[in-house]
N, C-alpha and C positions, 0 to 999 in steps of 0.2 A: 325214577329216571326211565325214559322210554327204552324199550328193548334195543332199538337200533343204535342208540347212543352207547349202551353197554357193549354191544358187539363191536362197535367202532373202536372203543377204547381197548378192547381185548385184542383185536386183530391188527390195529394200526402199527404196533411195533414190529410184527412179523412182516407186514407189507413193506415197511421201510428197510428191513434187512435185505430183502430180495430185490426191491425196487426203490432204492434211495432217491430222494428228491434231487433235482438238478439245480445248481446255483444259477440264479437268474442273471448273474453278471458274466460268469465265465463258462457255465455249462457243466462244470465238474460235479461229482456227487457231493451232497451236503452231509458230511460226517464229522462228528466231534466238534460241532460248532455251537455257539450260543444262539444262533439264528436258524430258522427253519428254511429260509430261502437264500441264504448266503453261505458259501463254504468258509471254512476257517481261514483260508488264505485271503479271500476277498474281504472278510470281516476285519482283518488287520489293516486294510487299506481305508477303512472308514475314518473320517475326521469328525469326531463328535465335538460339539462346541461347548466345552467346559470353560469355566472362568480361568483367566480374565478374558473378557470379550467386549466388543463395541457396544456401548450403551444404546445406540440407535438401532442397530440391525442384528446384533448378536454374533457378528463375525469374530471368531476366536483370535486372540493375540497369542502368538507362539513365543514362549520365553517370558522374560520379565517385562512388566509393563512400566513405562516411564512416560509421563506427559499426558496429553489428552486421551480420554477413553472413547474417541471417535476414530473409526478406521478410514482409510483413504476412499473407500466406496461411498462414504456418507458426507464427505466434506462439502459437496455441492448441494446437498439436500437440506432444506429447512423444514425439519419434521414438525408436523402438527400433533404428533403423539409423543408421549413421555418417554417410552422405552421400547426396545425390541429384543426378541430372542429368536435364535435359530437353533435347530437341533443338530444339523450336520452341514458340512460343505457339500454342495451338489455336484460332485465329480466322482468318477470311477463307479464303484458299486452303489454309492448313494444316488448317483444320477440314474442308474438302472432301476432303482427302487421307484423314484419319482416317475420315470418314463412308463414303467409297468402300471403304476397306479393311474396315471393321467390319460394314457393312450391305449391301454390294453385291458381295461376293467380289472386290473390286478389288485382288487381290494384285499386279497390274502396277505399282501406285503405289510399291511397294518399290524399284523401280529408281530412282525420283526420290529416295526417302529415302536411298539409298546415296550419291547425289550430295550431298545436304545434309550427311550425316555427314562426307564429305570436306572440306566447307567449315567444319567446326567441329572443329579438331584436338583440343581439350581433351575433347570428347565422345568422339571415336574412341579416344583414349589411355586413357580412363577404364576401358575394358573389358579392358585388357591383363592376361592371366594369370588372369582371373576365370572362375568357373563361373556361367553364366546360368541363372536359375530363373524360368520363366514363371509368372505368377499363374494358377492353374487356374480353369476354369469348372466348375460343377456338371455332372455327366454329362447331366442332362436339358436344361440350357441349351445344352450343346455339341451335342447331337443336334438341337435346334431350330435353332441357328445354322448348323450344319454344320462348324464349326471353332472353335478357340480363337485369337482374334486375338493374344493375348499370346504364344502359342507361335509363331505365324507371324512376329511381330515379332522374337522371340528368335532364330529361325533366320536371319533376315536380318541381325541384328546380329552373329551369330557369323561369317557370311560376310564381313561388311564390316569386321571389327575383328580384333584379336589375342586375342579371348576364348579361354580354354582349352578350355571344353566347355559343353554345354547339358544340363541334367539336370532331369527332372520330379520334383522332390523333394516336392511338395505335392499334396494333393487337397482339393477343396471338398466338405465333408461335409454342408453345409446349403444348401438352395436358397433364396436370398435374392432379394428384389425388387430391381429395377434401382435404382441409386443416383442416377440422373439428376436426379430432382426432390426428393430428400431434403435436409433441412437437415444442417449439420455434425454436430450431435448425433445425429440419426437415422441418418446414414451410419455413425457409429461403432457404434451399437447393432446396426445391420443386419448388420455383418460380424463382430461379436464372436463368437469361438469358431466361426467358419464354416469354418476351415481346419484341416487335420491333416497330419501327416507321411505320405508314401506308405509302403506296407507294405515296399517293397524299398529304401527310401532309406537312403543312407549319408552321414552328415554328418562332414566332416573339420574339426576345430576351427580350425586355422590357415589354412584355405583361404578366399579371398575369394569371397563369393557376392553376386551382383547380381540382385535381384528385378526382373522385367521386366513392365511393364504398358503399356497404350496411352496413358492420360492420367492425369496427377497433378491431383487436384482438392483434396481435403482431406488425403489421405495415409492415410485410415482403412484402406483395403484393404491397402495395402502394409505398414502398421504391424502389422496382424493377421497377415499372412504372416511378417513378421520375428519376431514373438513365438514362432511355431512353430519356426522355425529356431534361435532362441536357446535354447529349451527342449531342442532336440535336440543342443545343444553347439556350434553355430556361434558364432564370436567376431568375425568380420569380415563384416558384412552391409551392403550398399549397395543403392540402388534406382536404376532408370532408366526413363524413359518417352519415348515419342515426343513427346507434347504436354503442355502445361500448360493446363488449362481454367479 
């Protein structure tokens, strides 16, 4: 082990005694928490998506489940994918995690995401043997942002699960406006025909592919990506996101 790594391991506990980390959501010191960047109080405000949950997007059902396994968010969606999973609801501290990752180069929050994954066994097992396919950004948008958050998330998921591989099978051929303030119908039109198969992509019909994005809102982006994989011959397509917004 390099000397600098040994010194870091020895000194880090002392550093954190005198200079404890600040919670990225509320700013208080992070002490006695399961997470490195969320304090214990904020961590109790996390809504992890344990079963039962919506079979399309992974939104958790609170209490006993009776009737269809599709939540109100997905009633207007005609999914081209088989199933969806979400790790947490994107509100409160979880929203701060996504914001830090997406807009502040906060890759460090992925260490806490891995802790959350370990707390939701059904989410972790979901990736077993699958090939992860990150939703691509348009090259112009990726240059502006400096990275593709979906690719960063996919890499972290591959490390934290038993996923088989990560492959960039898709490209974004149309520069679209941000989806944040668009209606459901406008979101669908905004991403229609926005994606294409990468020139070097090889799609195996019986392989399970899981499309990876940061947040599930209406499912329009993921559905558009699934359509490309279906046309390329994929028969087993699922989706997964960190948050549900």
